[in-house]
C-alpha positions, 0 to 999 in steps of 0.5 A: 620747916615742913609746909603742906597745902591743899586747894580743896579737900573732897572729904569735908575738911578732914585734912587727909591731903595735908597729912599725906604731904607732911608724911612725904616731907618727912620721908624727903627730909630723912633722905637728905639727912635733915630734921623737921623742927616745925610744920605749917599747913593750909588745908583747903586754901587756894594759892592762886586767888588774890585775897585768900588768907593762908595763915600757915604760909604767913606764919612760915614767912614770919618764922623764916624771916626771923630765923627761928620758930616760936620755940626758939629752934633754928631754921636752916631750910624748907621742905615741900612736896612741890613748888606750887604748894608754896606759891602760885602768885608772883608776890608769894614767890617774892616773899618766900625767896626773900625770907629764905635767902635772908640768911646764908646757907639755907636750902630748899628741899623737895622730893627731887633733891636739894635746890640752891635758892642763892644761885641764878639757876635756882631762881630761874627754876623757881620762876619757871615753876611759877609760870607753869603754875599760872598757866595751869591755873588759867587753863583749869579756870577756863575749863571749869567756867566752860563746864559750869556754863554748859551744865547751866544752859542744859538746866542742870542744878548747881553742884554746890551745897543743897539749896534750901527748899529742895532735897539732896537731888536738888530737883525734888522739893523739900516738903517743909522747906518749900512751904517756908519759902513759898509762905515767905515770898507771899508774906514779902509781897504783902509787905512783911520785912525780911528781918521779920520773916527771918525771925519767924523762921528762927522761932520755928526752929528752921535752920539752913542747909548747913545748920546756920540760923536764918537772917535777913540776908539769907532769907533775901537770897533764898526768896530772890534766887531765880531757881525758886521759879525754875529759872537757871542763872550762871555767875549772877546772870539769867541764862536766856535761850538764844532763839526765843530770848526766854529764860532757860528753865532748870530741871528742878521743881519750882516753888512759885510761878515766875510772876510771883518771883518777879513780884518779890524781887520788885519789893527789894532795892536792886543791890539787895538781890542775889541771883544765886546763893552764897555770900560771894554771889554777884549782885544783880546790879553789879555793885562794887564792894562797900569801901572799908570803914576802918583803917586796920581792916584786913591787916590784923592777925591773931597772935593768941596761942593755939593748943598745939603751941603755935599762933592762931593767925586768924583774921581780926574783923571789926565789929561794934564796941561797947564804950565811947573810947572804943566804939568799934573793936577788932576781934578774931573770927577763928578763935575769938580769944583775941580782941583789941580796941579799934582806935588803938589798933588804928593808932598803932598802925599809924605810929608804925607807919610814920616811924621811919626808923622802923619801917624803912620806907619814906612817905612823901611830904605831900602824902604825909600832909594829906594823911595827917590833915584828913584829906586822904581817903581810907582806901588810899591810906590802906594802899600805903599800909599794904605797901609797908606791911604784910600784916600785923600780929596782935598779941592778946591783952591782959585782963584788968589793964585799962591803959592802951598798949600800942606794942600789942600790934607787932608788924610784919614788914614787907621789907623783911630785913626789918622783920628779923630781930637784931642779933638773930643767928642761923 
């Protein structure tokens, strides 16, 4: 098995980084007399941040645990350019080593040679690599944070995507977009709904800087961003000059004066306001994320087959359904070819969790009673599910089938002994 990963791709997602790593893996494998039977890659995926999905790595763990690829080829080891391509977090290291050593005789190969994952020295070397990766990540993160702050206090524009309303230099106003923003702010101060403003923009053919259609959320972000009046923010907070306690002014041309920005912000509830663009931008009030509403949210992965023969492994997200039996459904955001009834998926998760013979774990009597009586909250239920499953792969349904098939939801247990099918050989 050959694995490659890049944290970021300076060329727009063209995959040159992972391609280079895969070529190095081929050379390394050939030099050690090995043959690559499957490749796995994660392009532009961080391994150091919690919650970042790595479909290629997850698929590698599943195949490594069961001992063979989707095409039935036996797996006898893994080749990678460096340890930190595979793991930068302790939980990923544990998952990888548990899957790799689940069957005797397997090897781990990198450009420096063959490593023995079964020996104490091999495990210690992996831990040392993890410690070095964690230290490097923290140092790099601190330097990057300091760099952004230093640029911010000097009023330098954000280095991300071009903000709506400005040209590519991020300083000069875009003649058409700036007029849309100014008009929207005035309309909002006059009482117009953000949704109506977004609808007007769509009717006029206005698109975002990345080509997307405006909606109420993006329009709100644009109107309430401090940059529209020339103020500079950093990590969701207005920057102030220490001596005067006045906002730091950016180097760009403002669209409206500060009093109009304050006026438009006052028309929104505090939780709706964004200090800078982007769905991950902190809100002004520091509100926490909304609690999940559905049990299987975050645990389902798409099992639809890609064109190259591998599985999609994209995340399935909840959305509104069209029937009383399925008021909500989980649908793959990546390929859109796999969908499952929300109540069916939630029931399947509960069945798997309470099936002691399969899960290999035991819920306490109090936990079981609290769960089944409805006293346990959904966040606590998800914590228990996360301790049992890495994820659950959902196979596409069959058209015309109206009965619920719980077997479509296939678990990937954290107890990897349960993940390997009975009778599998190396």
